[in-house]
N, C-alpha and C positions, 0 to 999 in steps of 0.2 A: 447632422450636419446643423449648426445654428446660422440664423440670417441675421445678419446687421446691415445697417445703412453704411453707405460711405463714410459719413460724418462719426458714425459710431467706431469703426475700423481707423480712425486716425485721429490726430490731436490736433490737425491743421483745422483751419477755420475754412468757410466757404470761401471768403476772398482769397486765402491763401491756396485755395485750389484752384480757383480761377487766374489768379495773378501771382504765380510763384515768384519770389525775390530773384531766383536765379535767371529770370527773363526780363527784367526790370533794371534799365541802367541808373546811374547815380541821378540823373536830372528826371527821372520818371518815364523815359522812353521805354516802351516794349519792343521786344525783338518782332512780336505779330504786326506791329504797327509799321516795322521798317520794311517786313516781308511784303505786306500787303501795298505800302505806299511804292513800292519799286517794281509790283508786279512779279515778284521772283515766282518760278515753278517750286515743284516739290523738292527737287533735287537742291538747288538754289538755296531756297529757303532753309533747308537742313543743314547744309554747310555753314549758312550763317548762324543759325541756332546753335549749333554744337560749339562753334568757334567763340561765340558770345557768352556762352554759359560756363565753360570749362573750368574757369577759375572758382567759380561757384558751386558746382556740382560734381561734374565726372572727371575732372583734370585730363590726364593722358588717354583715358578711355574716350571721352568726348572730343579730344583732337583726332584720335585714330578714326572714329565714327565720321568726322567732318572730312577726313581723308578719304574714306571710302566714296562717298557721295561726290567729292571733288574728283576723284580717279574716274568714276563713272561719267561725268560730265566732260573729262576730257578726252577719253576714249571715243566718246559720241561724238566730240566735235573733230577729231582726226579723221573720223570715216569719212 
């Protein structure tokens, strides 16, 4: 088994790994900044993350992931 560093395994720069374009809006605002600013918990943050990135990365899969977290939140709210 060969050993590679993360940068050797990927063509992405360190900056792209830290700040992927799929998490940055047109005005430079990052999803994680919104999550932190609003004090969202894990589930809320994931709903937002998947919803905001689906056009740039996962498409329908990301929308389904958002729904999983949202359904979990709804179920907990209804109890």
